[in-house]
Structure formats: structure tokens, C-alpha cells
N, C-alpha and C positions, 0 to 999 in steps of 0.2 A: 618284319621283323622281330616279333615275339616267337615266332615260329621256330626262325632260326636260331635264336636264343635258347630256346627249350631244347632244340636237338642237339647245339652244343653240350649242354649241360648234361642231355643224358649221356652221349656220347664220351663225355670225360669222366663218368662215373661218379658225378658230385650226387650228395643226397641234401634236401632243403628242408628244414622243418621250420614252420613259421606259429610263432606265438601271435595270438589276436586280441593279447590283453590290451594294448595301449593303442589300436587303432584310430579311437575318437581323439585322441590326442595328438595324432598327424605326425609323431614322430618314429622315422624308420631307421634303422639300424641293421647291420649285417656283421657276422660273426663268419669267417672265413678261416677253417684251420686246415691242417696238411691233411689229416685223414680222421676218421670218426671211431676209429678201432684203437688207438694210442692212449692209454688211460689219462695221461698228460691231457691231450685234447679233450677227452671226455668230460674231465673235471673243469676245463675251461668252459667249456659251453653250461655246463651245471650253474657255473658262477654267472655267467652273460645272462642266461635265461632267468634265473632267480632276480637279478637285479633288474632288468628290462621288466619284468612283472610289479616289482616294489615302485618303478617309476613311471610305470605306462607308457613303455617305449614298445613299439613294434618290432620284434627282434625276427629276424631270418638266419638260419647258421646253415653254412654250407661247408663241406668236406670235399676233399681231393681223394681220387682212389687209392692213390699211396704217398709216400712221402717227397716222391717227386714228381708231382702232377703239377707242372705251371700252367699247362693248357685247360687246366680242369679251373683253376684259379682266375684266369684270365677271363673266363666264360661268366664266372661268379661275380667278378666284379664288373662286368658288363652287365650282368641282369640287375645289380645293386644300383647301377646309375639310372638305368630303365625306369626301375622302381621309385625313383626320387628318395633315396636313402640319404639321412642326413648325415650319418655316419658309416664308416666301415673300419671294422678290426679285422686284423690279418696276421696270420704266422706263415709268412711266404716260404714256399719250397724253394723257390729260384730266386735268391734275393737282388739280382741283378736283371732278369728276363722279363720280372713283374712290373719294374720301373714305369716304363710307359703306360701301361694300364693304370695305376696307380695316379701318375699326373694326369690322366685324362678324368678320373674320378675329382682330384683336387681342383681340376680346372671348372669341373661342373658345380663347384662350390661343397663338396662333400669332405668332411673332415675324416681323414685317414690315419689310425693308429696302427702301427706294427707291435704286435704281441711277442714276446720272447725272443723274437729274432729280428735284428736290424736289416733293413733294407740297405742296400748299397746304392749311392751314397746313405748314411743315414738319415739325413736331411729331405729325402725324398718321401717320405711321411710326414704329417703335422708334428708328430710325437713318436717315440718308442717307449711301451711299457714292458719292463723286463728285467729278470735278474742281470745281475752284472757276470756274463759267462766266462769271461776271462779271469773274474775271481772266483767262480765255481771251479773253474779248472785248476787255478792255482792252488786251491786248499785242497784237493784231490793229489794233486802232484807232489805239494810240500808235506803231506800225509805220508804218502806212498814213500818218498825218500828218507823222513824218519822213522819210518816202521821198518824199513829195510836196515838202517843205520849203516857199518861201514860196507856191506855188501850193496849199495847203490852206486858205488862207483863200476862195477862188474855188471850191472843189471842188464837184462834183457827184456826189451820194452815192445809191445804191439799196440799199436792204435786202431780202433773199429769207430769208422767213421762212419756219416750217412751216407755218401754218394760223391761222386767226382766232381760234383758243380761247384764245392769250396763255398757252401754257404756259410755267412758270417757266423752263425751258431755254432757250426762244427768249428770253424778257424780259430774262433774266442777260446773254445774250451781245448781244444788240443794244444793252442800257443800257450794258455794259463796253465796245463797240467805241465807242460815243458819248463816253463819259467820256475813253477813251483818245484821241479824236480831237479831244477839246474842245470838244463839243456840250452844251449844257445839257440833260440828260435829265428836267427837269421832275419827273414823277412817276415813281419808280424803278420802280414795280410795274407800269406800265402802256406800251405800246408805242403810238404813234402821235400822243401829245400834244405832239410837239415842233414848235417855231415856228422852227427854224434854217433860213434859206433854201438853204443849201447840200443840204439831204436832198428829193430827188426824188420819194420816196415808199417805199412797202413791198409787196410783192405775197407770193404764198405759193406754195411748192412741195411741198408734202408730203413733203419729204426727199429728192427723187428725181430723177435727170438729168431726166426730161421734164417736172417739174415747173417744174425751175431753167429749162429753155430757155424754157417758154412765159411763166415770170414775168420772164424778160428782156426777151423781145419786148415784153411790156406796157411796162416800165419805159421802154423804148428810144421807144416811142411818145408817153410823156409827154416823154421830153427826152432826144433821140438826141446830145446830148454828155455823158450819163454817164460818168464817169471813175474812179469808185469804186464796186466792189460788195462788200457786206458779206454773206456766206452762212452760212446755218444749219450747213451741212455741206460736205463735199467732193462728194457725189454732185449737189447742189444747184449747186454751183459748176462741174462738169464741163458740166453743162447748161447753165450762163450763158456757159461760153465758147463752147460751140457755135452757140448764138445770135447772139454777137457775131461770131465768125469767119463765119457764114453772111453779114455784112453789112460784112464788110471791117474790124471794129473791135477784133479780138482785141489789138491792140498797144497801143491806145489806153486801155483799162482796167485798171486795177488790181484784181484779185480777191481777197479777203481770205477765208479761212474759219476754220473749226475740225474738230476730229477728230484728224488725225494719224494715219491709217491708211495702210497700205503703199502702196496706188494714188493716194491723195492726196497723200504724201510725194514718189510719182514725179512727180506732175503737178506740185509744188514744183518740183522737178529740171528737169522740161522747160520751165519758164517759163509752164506755163498758170496756175496759181495762185502770186501773188505772195508769201504767207507763209499758215503755217496754226499755230493751236495743238493740239499733241497732247495727247489724252487717254490714259487707260491701263484700258480697259474689260476685258480680261483679268484684271488685277489687282482691280477692281471685283468682278469675279463670283467670281472665288476667294476673295476675302477675306469676301464675303458666304457663301459654303459655309462657309467656317470659323467665322464667327459663328453660324452656326445650328447647328454641331456642338457648340460651346461652349455654346451655349443650351440645347441639348436635352440636355448631359451635367451641367451646373452651374446651370441659371438664370440666368446673367450675360449682361448684354447688353452690344453693343459700344456703348464711349464715342466722343465726339467729340475730333477736332482740337483740343488747347488754343486757345481765343481765337475759337473759331469753332461753328455749330451744326450741324455736319455733320462727317463724317470726311473730310479732303481727300485725294484720291489721286494730286496733283499735275498740273502742267501744263507745257509748255515751246513756245515759239515756235520754228517751223523755217522756216529761208530759207536761199538761198544767198547773200543780198545784205542781209547786215546793215548795221543803222543805229546811229549813235554814240546812246546813251542806253536802248536796249532791247535786252536780253539774249536771245541765241537761240543756237541750234545749227544746224549745216547739215545737208542732208539725208543726207548720208552716216552721221552719226550718228541723225539720224530713222529712217532705214531699219533702222538697227541694233536701234533701240528699238520698231519700230512695233507698236504696241499688246499690249505685254507685260503 
């Protein structure tokens, strides 16, 4: 069985790094991220690793080969179960397909916490520690609308999403943006059912710069007059900017994004991105490890933020060009906070 699991992990392109700092304590934990290249998940692993070392928890970290590698994440969950982990922290690539594996882990007595991206349904995990992704989208949508002023009624908007799987984080950010911009979102659980004529279309990036560039090129072919872009994250935003720059349109399009990583905040300062909603992945991951340690010691599970069905780790809009009615902080403060 162990040989089969090892083969599955290698085939899925997963990377695992184990800390041995807490083996004597006998508390094992797993962090499973979508990739190990996106700076967001790199910072998440830093936070989890540091907190695990502090608390004497034996942490093993896994990452999928890309932003849609559900099979790799399934294999990682199986390994964590076989290893007798006390808890699993996961940013799910496919929020529905991973649920049977999560159920298997919970049935084995393992605490499962979703980080950043809620499962479908959200109570498939013991708890979710995340940004309010709808609010993150709402902030950049409201900002874009206010920034355009009267021109917002004739905007041409493109959406650069993750992939076709409609994962929760993608849906929430898209729908939040639309709500903030004043677009009727129809079914709040579905991307692409809107009929607002301002929407040029949706394309897919896999959350990376090359995907962002290609998706931007595709949308420009549909309508070269696009003047607002919502991007799922800052790597995709960087790719979109390069596509626009290649055709001389980089100053004609307002690019909005989510993440608030240090490179992304610098892009805001440089005028590449108009504004971004800042998340706090290091906090998510470190609090997740704390919750696993507490669960191992006492059996107590983490609670949700009052009035919400998840633990809200906060979000702030970052821009150097504030608008009335949308609260924000500047890039100097954003760089101080980036990914704490």
C-alpha cells in the first residue's frame, strides 16, 4: 500500500517537505496547497512551518503540480491518513471532487481545515480559515466603479478566472466584484450566467502569468475595447498587463486583483495594477497549525467568526489612488503588511 501511495504521489507531481522538529511530541500535521510556486502558497508554507517548529508539531507539506491537480491532492490526503496525522490544512484545487477524500480523513479522526478556499459544501471541512473572498471581490469592484465614475455605465469588463471548475474562491471573487461594480449576479454560485452587456467574457489563467497573458489575448480578440479587467490573482494580473503592453493598451485598461502579496503590492505602486485586495496567508496557515495542536491536546475544534460560517482572517484594499466611499490603505502600508 505504501509503495502504491508513493507511486501516486510521484505521478501527480507532488512535492513533500517534512519537518522533524516535533516528532517526539507525536503530533503530525499536513499542509496541502494547490502549487508550490505561487508566492501566496509559498508564504502559507512559511507560516505553517514556523508555527509548527514553535509548537513542536511534525509538519509535512505537499503541493500539486498545478492549480487544478485534484488527483495530486487526493494522493496527499491518502498519505496523511496513512501517516496518522492529527490534522490536515488544505487549499483545495477542486472544491467538490476532493470532498470524498476529506470525509475519509475526518472519519479517521483527523481535523480538516480548509485554508483560503472553502469546500463545497463548506461544512465538508471541520472549519475554514480564509479571507472573505466575496468581500475581497466586492472591494475591487466597488473601487473600479468609483474610479470610472460616469464611464462605468459603458464599461467593457473581462474576467480572468482560475479554470473551468468554478471553485469557490473563483466564484466568490467574481461575484463580489460584480456586486461591487453594480452588476446583477444572477445565481451567486455560478460564474457566467450574467447577462449584463458590459461583460465581454471570462477566460482562464490557472492562476499564473502565462495563463493570464493568453487569457487576456483571447478577450482582446473578442473585444479590443476592454477597459476593466478582474483577475483572480496577481500573477494572472501580471500576465494580463504584459499582453496589454504588447499591443499598446496597458494605459487604457484598469486591472484589479486579489492577493496583496509583496510583488503584487509593488505592481500597484508601479501602476501595473490599479488596486488589489490583500489577504493574509501566513496568518491563515499559522492559525491552522495552532488549531491542530489544540485539537490534538484537548479535542477542541476551531470556531467560526461570529455571524459567519468560517473564520475570517481579514482583507484590505490596497491602492495609491483612493476613491471616496471605498476604504483603502496605500502601498507603503500594504508592503508593511504583505502576507503577514
